[in-house]
N, C-alpha and C positions, 0 to 999 in steps of 0.2 A: 527782695532787693529793690523792688519798685517803690515800696512804701516806707520801709524802716529807715533806710539811709536818707531818703528825701525829707521825711518828717523831722528826723534828728538834725539835719543840716539847716533846714528852715528855722527850727526852733532856736538853734545856737546863734543865729543872726540877731535874735531879739531877746536874748537873755545872757546872763553871765556864765563863765566857766564853772563857778561854784554851784550855781543853780542847776546847770546842765548835769553836773556830776551827781547832785542829789536826786534829780529825776531818774537818772540812769540807775541809781542804787535801789530804786523801787522795783526793778525787774525781778529779783528773786521772790519778792512778796507776790507779784503778779503771777509768776509761774506756779507758786504753791496754790494760789486761789484758782487759777485756771485748771490745774491738775485735779483739784477737788471737784470742780464743776463738770469738766468734760471727761476726765479719766476715772472719776470716783476714787482718787487716791488722796485720802485725807492725811495731811502732814502730822507727824507726831509732835508732842510737846518739845522733844529734844531738837527737832528740825526748826521749829519756830524760835526756840531759844538761840540756836545757832545763827539764824538769820538776824535776830536782834543784836546779838553780841558782835557779829561781823559788821552790821550797819553802824554800830557805835564806833567801830574802828575807822570806818569811812568818814564819819563825822569828825573824829579826832584829827584825821589827816587833812581834810579840806578846810577845817576851821582853825588849824594849828593849835588845837586845844584851847581855843578862846571862845567861851560861851557867849560873850558879847557879840562876836561876829555872827554867830548863828541867829541871835535875837534880832540883829539888824538886817537880816535877809529880807528882801522884798520880792514877792512872786509876781510874774507878769505873763502875758499871753504866750511868750516864747516857751515858757515852762510847759504849757499845755501841749504844744506841738511835740516837744521832746517826750512827754509822758505818753502821748499817742503812739510815738515811734516805739517806745518800750513795750506798749501793749501789743503792737503788731509783732515784735520780736518774740514776745511770750507766746502768742498764738502760733507762730511759726515753729517754735520749739516743741509745743504740744503736738502739733500736726506731724512731727517727725516720727511719732509713735506708729503711724500708719504707713510708713515707708516700706515698700515691698522688700522682702528679705533678699531677693535676687538682684536688687538694684544697687550697684556699687555707689560709693560715696561720690566719686568724681562724676559719674553719669548724672546723679541727682543734682549735683552742683551745676553741671553744664546746662541741663534743662532749665534750672532756676535762673541761670545767667541769661539765657536766651529770652525767657519770658520778661526778665527785668529790662533788657535792652529794648524789646518791642514796646514796653509800656513807657519807658523813659525817653526814648529817642524823639518822638513827636513833641513831648513837653520841652525837651532841651532846645529843639529848633525854634519853638515859639518864644522861649525865654531869651534866646540869643538875638531876637529881632530888636529888642529895645535895650540891649546891654552894650556896653563898650566892647570893642573887639578884643580878643585875647592877645596879650603880648607874650609871645613865646620866647623863652630864654632857658638857659641851662638849668637853673634852679627849678623852674616849672616842670621840665622834663623829669628831673629827679623825683619831684613831688608826685607827679602822675604815675611814674614807675613804681614808687613805694605804695601808693594807694591801690594800684592794680594788683600787685603781688601779695602784699601782706594783709591789709584789711579786707580786700575784695575776694581773694582766692584762698589763701592759707587759713585765714580766720574762719571762713565758712566751713572748710573741710575739717578743720580741727574741732570746731563746735559741733558739727553734725556727728562726728565720731564720738565725742565726749558724751553727747546726749544719748547716743546709742548704747554706750557702755554703762553710764551712771543713771540715766533717766533725766527728764527735764527738771524735776524738782531739785535734784542734787546738783546738776550741772549749773543751774541758774545762780547758785550761791557764789560760784567762782567769778561772777561779774564784779563782785566787790574787790577783786584783785586789780581792776583797771586803774583806780587812783594810786594803788601801790606801785604798779609798773610805771605810771607816770612820774612818781617820785623818784624811782630808781633811775629812769632815763634822764631826769632833770639833774640828778647828782652826777651821773656818768658823763653827760654830754654838755650840760650847761654850767657845771661847776657849782651848783647850789650846795649849801651845807646841810648836814644832818643834825637834827635836834632831838630832844627827848620825846617830843610828841610823835615823831616818826616811829620811834621804837614802840611806844604804846599802841599806836594805830596798827602796826604790823602784828603785835601780839594779839590784839582783839580780833583782827580779821582772820588770822589763822586759827585762833581758838574757836571762833564761830564755825569755820569750815570743818574743824575737827569734830565739834559737837554734832553738827548736822549731817556730815557725810562719813567721816572715817570711823567714828565710834559706833555709828549705826551698822556699818558693814562688818565690824568686828563682832558685834552681837549676833548678827545673822549667821556668820561663819562658825 
């Protein structure tokens, strides 16, 4: 909590949303590599293929199936900050392997939260010294409430539980669902239209998840 969110938010101030999504989509690859290095869990060909197919689905969604858009992307220092944040999250996911069995998910989250507050509070005080004062209003309260409940509490609890059940290498692939949820929310709340590339992106993402996660579990059973 002290490093991942901070690095990601800093990076997004200096890069585009498309670039940030691309950097975020590298997380499943990082987790597979970290699993091989620290856990000696070498990913299968089917897992790598699943990651590749799913990543293609992400590229279709964020580029709107326009190859010229991908070719025109320019990388910048903000991308490196986001990439470092993804690396931190990958390491965090790997470290969950050593979570004590008797430690409940909410207890682990509470301790992590306290450590994050201790680390970030002094930095926040320093940053506020040379920033404009916060203008409090109803929209800001709603925003802070949403960030506190969903990305900051529920997302961590759900992720920790998912890693416990699936393992970090399998859970990491579900990160590719983030742009998909963004698309669904845009259609639902912002009235954006659905196009053919949305369908193909969805098909590729779920095909990759099936290859890497679901089909592997069926073979083991």
